[in-house]
C-alpha positions as CSV (number, residue, x, y, z in Angstrom):
1,M,94.2,145.1,-8.1
2,A,95.5,145.5,-4.6
3,E,93.5,145.9,-1.3
4,F,93.8,149.1,0.7
5,F,92.1,150.5,3.8
6,A,91.3,154.2,4.4
7,S,91.1,154.9,8.2
8,C,89.1,157.9,9.5
9,P,87.7,159.4,12.7
10,K,84.7,157.6,14.3
11,G,81.5,158.8,12.7
12,L,82.9,159.7,9.3
13,A,83.0,156.3,7.5
14,D,79.8,156.9,5.5
15,L,81.1,160.2,4.2
16,L,84.6,158.6,3.4
17,E,82.9,155.8,1.5
18,R,81.1,158.3,-0.8
19,E,84.3,160.3,-1.2
20,L,86.3,157.3,-2.3
21,Q,83.6,156.3,-4.7
22,D,83.5,159.9,-6.1
23,L,87.3,159.4,-6.8
24,G,86.4,156.4,-8.9
25,L,87.6,153.8,-6.4
26,Q,85.9,150.5,-5.8
27,T,84.9,150.3,-2.1
28,T,84.7,146.8,-0.6
29,H,83.7,147.1,3.0
30,K,83.2,149.6,5.8
31,N,83.4,149.6,9.6
32,I,83.5,152.2,12.3
33,S,87.2,153.0,11.7
34,G,87.3,153.3,8.0
35,V,86.6,151.9,4.5
36,G,88.3,149.2,2.4
37,F,88.8,149.6,-1.4
38,E,90.4,147.8,-4.3
39,S,92.7,149.7,-6.7
40,N,96.0,149.8,-8.4
41,W,98.8,152.0,-7.1
42,E,97.4,155.0,-9.0
43,G,94.2,154.8,-6.9
44,C,96.3,154.6,-3.8
45,Y,98.2,157.8,-4.7
46,K,94.9,159.5,-5.7
47,A,93.3,158.7,-2.3
48,N,96.3,160.1,-0.4
49,L,96.3,163.3,-2.5
50,H,92.6,164.0,-2.6
51,S,90.9,162.6,0.5
52,R,89.8,165.2,2.9
53,L,88.4,162.7,5.4
54,A,90.9,159.8,5.6
55,S,93.5,159.7,8.4
56,R,95.8,157.1,6.6
57,I,95.7,154.9,3.5
58,L,96.9,151.5,4.6
59,K,97.9,148.5,2.5
60,P,97.1,145.3,4.5
61,V,99.7,142.5,4.0
62,L,99.2,140.0,6.7
63,E,96.4,138.7,9.0
64,F,97.0,135.8,11.5
65,T,96.5,134.5,15.0
66,A,99.4,134.5,17.5
67,Y,99.4,133.7,21.2
68,Q,103.2,133.5,21.8
69,P,106.2,135.6,20.8
70,E,107.6,132.9,18.4
71,E,104.2,132.6,16.6
72,L,104.3,136.3,16.1
73,Y,107.9,136.3,14.9
74,N,107.3,133.5,12.4
75,N,104.1,134.9,11.0
76,I,105.7,138.3,10.3
77,L,108.4,136.4,8.3
78,K,105.7,135.1,5.9
79,H,105.6,138.5,4.1
80,D,108.6,139.8,2.2
81,F,109.3,143.3,3.5
82,T,112.5,143.6,1.6
83,K,110.7,144.4,-1.6
84,Y,109.5,147.9,-0.4
85,I,112.8,149.6,0.6
86,K,116.5,149.2,0.3
87,P,118.4,147.7,3.3
88,N,120.1,151.0,4.1
89,Q,116.8,152.8,4.5
90,T,114.7,153.0,7.7
91,I,111.6,151.4,9.3
92,S,109.4,151.9,12.2
93,V,106.6,149.8,13.8
94,D,103.4,151.2,15.2
95,A,101.8,148.4,17.2
96,K,98.8,148.4,19.5
97,V,97.6,145.3,21.4
98,K,94.2,144.8,23.1
99,D,92.8,141.8,25.0
100,S,95.6,139.4,23.9
101,M,97.9,136.9,25.5
102,M,100.9,139.2,24.7
103,R,100.0,142.3,26.6
104,D,103.2,144.3,26.5
105,Q,103.0,146.5,23.4
106,R,106.7,147.4,23.7
107,Y,107.7,143.8,23.6
108,V,105.3,143.0,20.7
109,T,106.8,146.0,18.8
110,M,110.3,144.8,19.4
111,K,109.5,141.2,18.3
112,I,108.0,142.5,15.0
113,K,111.1,144.8,14.4
114,D,113.4,141.8,15.1
115,A,111.6,139.7,12.5
116,I,111.7,142.3,9.8
117,V,115.3,143.3,10.5
118,D,116.4,139.6,10.5
119,Q,114.6,139.1,7.2
120,F,116.7,142.0,5.7
121,R,119.9,140.7,7.2
122,L,119.3,137.2,5.8
123,N,118.4,138.3,2.3
124,C,120.6,141.4,1.9
125,D,124.1,140.3,2.7
126,G,123.9,141.1,6.3
127,I,122.7,144.7,5.7
128,R,119.7,145.7,7.8
129,P,117.5,148.9,8.0
130,D,117.8,151.2,10.9
131,I,114.9,152.2,13.2
132,N,113.6,155.7,12.8
133,S,110.5,156.5,14.8
134,E,110.2,160.1,13.6
135,N,110.6,159.9,9.8
136,P,110.8,156.3,8.6
137,D,111.0,155.2,5.0
138,L,108.6,152.3,5.7
139,Q,106.1,152.3,8.6
140,I,104.5,149.0,9.5
141,Y,101.1,149.4,11.2
142,V,100.0,146.5,13.5
143,R,96.8,146.1,15.4
144,A,95.9,143.1,17.6
145,K,92.7,142.3,19.3
146,K,92.0,139.0,21.0
147,N,95.2,137.5,19.6
148,Q,94.1,138.4,16.0
149,F,96.9,140.4,14.3
150,V,96.5,142.6,11.3
151,V,99.7,144.0,9.7
152,A,99.6,146.8,7.1
153,L,101.9,149.2,5.4
154,D,101.3,152.9,6.0
155,T,101.4,154.5,2.5
156,S,100.7,158.0,3.9
157,G,103.6,158.6,6.2
158,Q,102.4,161.4,8.5
159,S,98.7,161.2,9.1
160,L,96.7,162.8,6.3
161,F,95.0,165.3,8.6
162,K,98.4,167.1,8.7
163,R,97.8,169.0,5.5
164,G,100.9,171.1,5.7
165,Y,99.3,174.6,6.2
166,R,99.7,174.8,9.9
167,S,103.1,176.3,10.9
168,Y,102.0,176.4,14.6
169,Q,98.7,176.1,16.3
170,T,96.5,177.2,19.1
171,E,95.5,175.1,22.1
172,A,93.3,172.0,21.3
173,P,92.9,172.5,17.6
174,L,90.3,170.6,15.6
175,K,92.0,168.1,13.3
176,E,91.7,169.0,9.7
177,N,89.9,165.9,8.5
178,L,87.4,166.0,11.4
179,A,86.8,169.7,10.5
180,Y,86.0,168.8,7.0
181,G,83.9,165.8,8.2
182,L,81.7,168.3,10.2
183,I,81.3,170.3,7.0
184,G,80.3,167.2,5.1
185,L,77.8,166.2,7.8
186,S,76.3,169.7,7.7
187,E,75.5,169.1,4.0
188,W,76.9,172.5,3.1
189,D,76.3,173.0,-0.6
190,G,79.8,174.4,-1.2
191,V,78.3,177.7,-2.4
192,Q,76.7,179.5,0.5
193,P,78.9,181.8,2.6
194,M,80.0,180.4,5.9
195,I,80.8,182.0,9.3
196,D,82.5,180.7,12.4
197,P,81.8,183.0,15.4
198,M,84.4,181.3,17.5
199,C,86.9,180.3,14.9
200,G,90.1,179.7,16.9
201,S,92.9,178.7,14.5
202,G,90.4,178.8,11.6
203,T,90.4,175.1,10.6
204,L,86.7,174.9,9.8
205,L,86.8,177.8,7.5
206,I,90.1,176.9,5.9
207,E,88.9,173.4,5.1
208,A,85.7,174.8,3.6
209,A,87.6,177.3,1.4
210,L,89.9,174.5,0.2
211,K,86.9,172.5,-0.9
212,K,85.3,175.5,-2.6
213,A,88.5,176.2,-4.5
214,N,88.8,172.5,-5.3
215,I,92.4,172.5,-3.9
216,A,93.4,168.9,-3.2
217,P,94.5,168.8,0.5
218,G,97.6,166.6,-0.3
219,L,99.0,169.3,-2.6
220,L,100.1,171.2,0.5
221,R,102.2,168.3,1.9
222,K,105.9,167.8,1.3
223,K,106.0,164.0,1.5
224,F,104.0,160.8,1.5
225,G,105.1,157.5,2.8
226,F,104.9,155.7,-0.6
227,Q,107.4,158.2,-2.2
228,T,110.3,156.5,-0.4
229,W,109.5,153.0,-1.6
230,T,111.4,151.3,-4.3
231,S,108.1,150.6,-6.1
232,F,107.2,154.3,-6.3
233,Q,105.9,155.3,-9.8
234,E,107.0,158.9,-10.1
235,E,105.4,159.4,-13.6
236,V,102.0,158.2,-12.4
237,W,102.3,160.5,-9.3
238,D,103.3,163.5,-11.4
239,K,100.3,163.0,-13.6
240,I,97.9,162.8,-10.7
241,V,99.4,166.0,-9.2
242,T,99.2,167.9,-12.5
243,E,95.5,166.9,-13.0
244,A,94.7,168.0,-9.5
245,M,96.3,171.4,-10.0
246,D,94.5,171.9,-13.3
247,A,91.2,171.2,-11.6
248,E,91.5,174.0,-9.1
249,I,88.8,176.7,-9.3
250,E,90.0,180.2,-9.0
251,Q,88.1,182.3,-6.4
252,D,88.1,186.1,-6.4
253,S,85.8,187.0,-3.6
254,V,85.4,186.6,0.2
255,S,83.0,183.7,1.1
256,F,84.0,182.9,4.7
257,Y,84.0,185.0,7.9
258,G,85.9,184.1,11.1
259,F,85.5,185.8,14.4
260,D,87.4,185.3,17.7
261,L,88.4,187.3,20.8
262,D,91.9,185.7,20.9
263,R,94.2,187.9,18.8
264,K,96.9,185.2,18.9
265,A,94.4,182.7,17.4
266,L,93.5,185.0,14.6
267,V,97.2,185.5,13.8
268,V,97.6,181.8,13.5
269,A,94.4,181.5,11.4
270,K,95.5,184.2,9.0
271,E,99.0,182.6,8.5
272,S,97.5,179.1,8.0
273,A,95.0,180.5,5.4
274,R,97.9,182.1,3.6
275,R,99.9,178.9,3.6
276,A,96.9,177.1,2.3
277,G,96.4,179.6,-0.5
278,V,92.9,180.7,0.6
279,D,93.6,183.8,2.6
280,H,91.9,186.0,0.0
281,M,88.7,184.0,0.6
282,I,88.4,184.5,4.3
283,D,87.7,187.7,6.4
284,W,89.0,187.5,10.0
285,K,87.9,189.8,12.7
286,K,88.5,190.2,16.5
287,E,85.0,190.4,17.8
288,P,83.0,188.9,20.8
289,V,80.1,186.6,19.8
290,A,77.5,188.9,21.3
291,S,78.4,191.8,19.1
292,I,78.9,190.1,15.7
293,Q,76.8,191.5,12.9
294,P,77.2,189.4,9.7
295,E,77.9,191.2,6.5
296,I,75.8,188.7,4.6
297,P,72.0,188.2,4.7
298,K,72.0,184.4,4.8
299,G,74.4,181.5,5.0
300,F,75.8,178.7,7.1
301,M,77.2,178.8,10.6
302,I,79.5,176.1,11.9
303,T,81.5,176.4,15.1
304,N,83.4,174.4,17.7
305,P,83.1,176.3,21.0
306,P,85.4,175.4,23.9
307,Y,84.2,172.5,26.1
308,G,85.6,173.5,29.5
309,A,87.7,170.4,29.9
310,R,89.8,171.9,32.8
311,L,88.5,172.1,36.4
312,G,86.6,175.3,37.0
313,E,86.4,176.3,33.3
314,E,82.8,175.2,32.8
315,D,81.4,178.0,35.0
316,T,83.3,180.6,33.1
317,L,81.9,179.4,29.7
318,K,78.2,179.6,30.5
319,D,78.0,183.2,29.5
320,L,79.8,182.4,26.2
321,Y,77.2,179.8,25.3
322,R,74.4,182.2,26.3
323,D,75.9,184.7,23.9
324,L,76.2,182.2,21.2
325,G,72.5,181.3,21.5
326,F,71.5,185.0,21.6
327,F,73.6,185.7,18.5
328,M,72.1,182.8,16.6
329,K,68.5,183.9,17.5
330,K,68.9,187.6,16.8
331,Q,71.3,187.7,13.9
332,L,70.9,184.4,12.0
333,K,67.3,184.0,11.1
334,G,66.8,181.7,8.2
335,W,70.3,180.3,8.5
336,D,71.4,176.7,9.1
337,C,73.6,176.7,12.3
338,W,75.7,173.8,13.5
339,V,77.5,173.5,16.9
340,L,80.0,170.8,17.9
341,S,79.1,170.1,21.5
342,G,81.6,168.3,23.7
343,N,79.8,169.3,26.9
344,R,76.0,168.8,27.3
345,N,75.8,171.0,30.4
346,L,77.1,173.9,28.5
347,T,75.1,173.3,25.4
348,E,71.9,173.8,27.5
349,F,72.8,177.5,27.9
350,I,72.3,178.1,24.2
351,K,68.6,178.0,25.0
352,L,67.6,176.9,21.6
353,K,66.1,173.5,20.5
354,N,68.2,171.6,18.0
355,S,66.6,169.9,15.0
356,R,69.2,167.3,14.4
357,R,71.9,165.5,16.5
358,I,74.8,163.5,15.2
359,E,77.2,161.5,17.5
360,I,80.8,162.0,16.7
361,Y,84.2,161.9,18.4
362,N,86.7,164.7,18.6
363,G,89.7,162.5,19.5
364,A,88.7,160.7,22.7
365,I,85.9,163.2,23.5
366,E,82.3,162.0,22.7
367,C,80.5,164.9,21.1
368,R,77.2,165.8,19.6
369,F,77.0,167.8,16.3
370,L,73.9,169.8,16.7
371,K,71.8,171.6,14.0
372,Y,69.7,174.6,14.8
373,L,67.2,176.0,12.3
374,I,66.7,179.7,13.2
375,N,63.3,180.9,12.2
């Protein structure tokens, strides 16, 4: 059994732990940034394919203390990186350093690259891998805090929130795994209809539809990091993919409703839903919040309204939040309603009392996920 670590957005570790356990994986520890688990490589492949919450699946390989460049270089050499890829393939190093003697991240990254490249050159008849920052065959993930270094291999490649259904996007989109995290935090039962009155590029509804249809999010991607490694077990991967496809649940009716005033955003949402294979499950309409009349008697509402991050935007959004509160009060009696709030000042204009508040981060923005029970 090998050790792995599934990273995730802040606030979603509890949900991720349950998700990994539901996949049959043995979790070992949890912190604010993710969940550790033990598994064979089949479990690693399964986590990459099925996790709706993880950002990356990492394989830790080294942990050490280093104060000086030579200590860093020599410690990196303690692990054999030549067993993962051929010397004519490519690598990249993603290093971040905090509160350490070596403060220059670019220098730390260079020193780690030098050590790995020298290891290949020494053991592979002088042949060494090239550096490819965009699409490497092996990405080495390094984090250092107070001179304590952790080195891991990124088995995912591109972050797992990049499902593959977005061809292009609107401004400030919600990342896919955070969108699904909000759905999980809302305790949506997977059955009730759902609406988003300010859907933007439609990520919340698309993620909910993928869950209802039991479509594994990784099926939409073209590539994972582990697929370029010499240890890749193609037969095992093919089995996992086939099982995932066989487990999909065919849906023949509309269960999700997205509204927005931005015609361009709705075009993006429709195209993304088509690429995800759930376009037949979602109804999109150009409609202002104040005039929406749901076609269903009861359901869930989840939305991520704009926060007014730019100077002067906040004043222009007050009426939008007033309209949202009015819509919830008049049209959604008996519903569970959830709003991701990145601006407390604007949330006050909803003029409704929330019954639950969950702290969560949307990137670097500290947010509140607020529940309203409309009676």
